[in-house]
N, C-alpha and C positions, 0 to 999 in steps of 0.2 A: 806699062810696070804690074807688076803683080800684086795682088792686094791680099797679103797674108794675114788680116784680121781675123779674129776666131767670129764667128756667125752664130753667137750664143745669145739665148733669148729665154725670159723667162724662170719656166721651170728648170732650166738646166742648170743656171745660177745656183738654185735651191740644192739640187744636188750634188753640185761643186761642193757648197760650202758645207754639206752635210758629211761628205766624203772626208773632206778638209779636218772639219772637226773630230772626228772619228779617228785619224790618222795623229791629231795632235794630243787629244785627249786620252785615248784608250777607250774601250769599249767601258771599264768599268765607271769613269766619270763623265761618260758622254750623258747619260740621265739626268744625273745632278745638274751637269753644266745646260741641258735644254729646261729645266725646271726652272731655273735660276733667271733664264732667258725669256721664258715665259712672264714670271712674276715680273720682270722690269717691263715688259712690252704691256702688260695689263695695268701697270700705276702709271707708264706714259699716256694711256690711250684716256685712262681716267684723269688725270692731272688735265691733259689737252681738253678734253670735253668740260672740266670746271673752268678753265682757264677761259673757254669759247662763251660758255654761259655767263661767267661776271662780264664780260666784254658787252653780251647782249643786254644784260641787265644796266649795265653802264651807260649804254647807249640811249637807252630808254626811247623815248619818241622823238628824237632826230634818226632821220633817215641821211647819214654821212655815206656818202658813196665815192671812194676814191679810187678811181682806175690805175693810176701809177703814182710816180712823183711828179711833184709838180714844180716848176722851174722859177717863179716869183711869189714874192708877197703878194700880188695883185691876184695871181692864179689861186693863191691860198685863199685870200679873201672871198674871192667868187664863189669858190667851190663850197665855202662854209655859206655863204650868203643863199645861194641856190638850193642849199641842203635844209634851210630855214625857212624857204619861200619867200626871200627877199627878192627882188627886183634889181638887178645890177646896172641896169642899161642908164648911162650919163651920169653917174654917182662917182666921186671921186675916191681914194682909198679910206680918207679920213670919216667921210660919210659911209661907207661900208661897216668900218670899225664900229661906228656909233650905232648903226642900226643892228649888227649881230650881237652887241653887248647889250642893247635893249632888250633884243631877242631872248638871250640867254638869261637875262635878268641882272647881270652885272654893269658894274659902272666904269666908264673911261678911265685911263691912269693917266695922271695928269703931266707925267715926264715923259708923253711918247713924242716923238720927231713929228714936229706939224708939218714937215715937206712930205709931200706925197708923190709916189712914183704913179706914172700913167703912161 
């Protein structure tokens, strides 16, 4: 079969977008539209940087590194415990919860489920 896909990459898309904007907006409104777009992009970058800085401040001394979604409660506990420097070998879920709470300075909730998944 024939492959009729367009092999358009990188800068070609920018040129296509500029031509399309010129055709849609006309040459009189194009400068105003590009200025507004530039302001929007600048505000987006500024806000994104602020959010990233706030996340880093909130993260503080904890080095929590999650590479992807975790599948079970046990994996969540182990990831959190390892980031806090807690050894997870041979410990139950309740033991890990208590150690993590102690490291974070919290207290265990009395209404937690007492069954542990292993």
